[in-house]
Structure formats: C-alpha cells, structure tokens
C-alpha positions in Angstrom: -15.8 250.5 -176.3 -14.7 247.2 -176.8 -13.3 247.2 -173.3 -16.7 248.4 -172.0 -18.4 245.5 -173.8 -15.8 243.1 -172.2 -16.5 244.2 -168.4 -20.4 244.3 -169.1 -20.3 240.7 -170.3 -18.3 239.9 -167.2 -20.6 241.3 -164.9 -23.6 240.0 -166.7 -22.3 236.7 -166.7 -21.6 235.2 -163.6 -19.2 232.3 -164.6 -17.3 234.5 -167.2 -14.4 234.7 -165.1 -14.6 230.8 -164.0 -11.9 229.7 -166.2 -9.4 232.1 -164.5 -10.0 231.0 -161.1 -8.4 228.1 -159.4 -9.8 225.0 -159.0 -11.5 223.4 -155.7 -9.8 220.1 -154.3 -11.3 216.7 -155.3 -12.7 216.3 -151.8 -12.7 218.7 -148.8 -12.0 217.1 -145.4 -14.4 216.1 -143.0 -16.1 218.9 -140.7 -15.0 217.0 -137.6 -11.1 216.8 -138.8 -10.8 220.7 -139.0 -8.7 222.3 -136.3 -10.6 224.7 -133.9 -9.2 228.1 -134.1 -9.2 229.5 -130.7 -8.9 233.1 -131.8 -12.4 233.2 -133.2 -15.6 234.0 -131.4 -18.0 231.5 -130.4 -20.9 232.2 -132.7 -23.4 230.3 -130.3 -22.7 232.7 -127.5 -24.6 235.8 -126.9 -22.5 239.1 -125.9 -23.6 238.4 -122.2 -21.9 234.8 -122.8 -25.2 232.8 -122.4 -25.5 230.2 -125.1 -27.6 230.6 -127.8 -30.0 227.6 -128.1 -32.7 228.3 -130.6 -32.8 230.2 -133.8 -35.4 233.1 -132.6 -32.1 234.0 -130.1 -30.0 235.2 -133.1 -32.4 238.4 -133.6 -32.1 239.8 -130.5 
C-alpha cells in the first residue's frame, strides 16, 4: 500500500521527481550559435518543396 501511495503522489505532484533530475546549465547558447543539422527536414517546407509563408499554411 505504501508503494501505491508513493506512485500516486508522484503522478499528482508534477515536481515530485524534480530533485532527482539533473540541473540545467547556467546559461544556454544563443540560437544563432547552434549548428545546423542537415539530416533534419526543413520545418518551413511543405511536402512538395514549396516554402510555407504564413501560419494558415500549417493546417493544410
């Protein structure tokens, strides 16, 4: 029963396991300094290769 209560507390409390997680670095690099990963697809191109230019095109 004690184990079930611990699991329930963990599921209900979103930060219950936060102490066990590693900490974030003190600062993150600027987005422009991150390397491009050519293996990933361009999220702003549609399947036919045309460039998406506005938010309404994401839904189609």
